[in-house]
Steps between C-alpha positions, in 0.01 A plus 500: 500500500370845627273444792224760515277588805177692411297740718187608327144534644314456164460127469449504114821695455683295761400179317585657161852598614556162638400329182721742290801459716471129578443430130826674390839324485737602787225633725302354800229646727568347848193654653248801479317683766219782522682718740839529700349420844738203550773610252812422721417131582392462134829653385684244712297214401524551117839689463407647174743679247248766405179643665224649283329751729178675446441817723133527567406195697269438800680456830872571466550670166802488267692794634474379863592140370810633329611688815462173692705307253786761509505478877618137477635466146677751281585263218174353371369675180164673545325604184187727548216414264217753545244733338643794686721737317492801726805660653418402864484128445793494258705702749395287798583179308854594386577663849413180672713285278295383191729370225252599221158659445264368232139581406259211465440592128849369430483245208552125632819453281643818648403411854699169462786691359496742802481230746813329354661844489439585869610145594845574340547836668294731262249757616217512251248777496208574269610805288247738643618411860868554391391839371349589841812383675727712277272811568497428879875484527562786261329722736744415790752769601840498323809377675865458403556243232876445513530298822412154368779465233287315258672418172358607166398140434323481847321830427380360177367175665339711777325721235354188328392373850315838543349458158339171624721259298536139616843347532450321162399830324810674653721232365353536149515867496858514627614190310628324812424170675239488773768393746689827415176699568463315839872597578427863416190519712668330803767771481233780460315371808823482700599852402167655562446278818171367395345148486242530225405662155240725653757623766763558208243683290397713793856598571572560144239778484543635847874553449475578127729223394373475149 
C-alpha cells in the first residue's frame, strides 16, 4: 500500500484527489492539508511514502515546504502537482529535491501511474516540463565527459532517463528486467556521485555525457 500525503489549497481538488487515490487499489491517502505551515510534524505523524505537493498555497508554499522536508528527510518521495510550468518554478523544485513534476491537467489514470512510479524510484515529469529541463541543462557549459567511466549500457539507461522514461518503460525498451534497470541506475548514481534522477539528468547535460 502506497501511503500518500496531499498538500493542496483548493478544497474541491483536494477532495477529488483524495477520492481518486483512496478509491484505487494499492493507494491510501493518510491526510491532506491546505498549506505546509506544519509540514514537519505532519510528516512525522503520517510517515507517507509519497507527498503530492502544490506550489501556490497560502502561508508556507510548496517550494518552501519542499525545502523544509529536505532539511530533515532526503528519502521521502515528493511529487510536485501544479499549474505552473515556468522555468523558475521547475528549476526551484528540482534544485530543492523534488522527485517529479506534474501539471494538474494530468489525466487521473496517468497520475496514479506516476505516483506508483515515483514510489518505486522513478522521476515522472509531464512531457512539456521534461522538454524545459532538457533545454535548461543543454545550455550549461560543456565539461569533460570521460571521467565517470560509464559503460555503453549505462549510457543507454541514462539517455532514457533523460528522455523521461520510467523504470518500467526503460525495461520494456531495453528488453531487460526492472531489477536490472534498478541495478544499472544504482551504478550510474554511484559513478556520477548523485542521489536522484534530477541530479543525474543535470550532470548528464552539464558534462555532456550523452
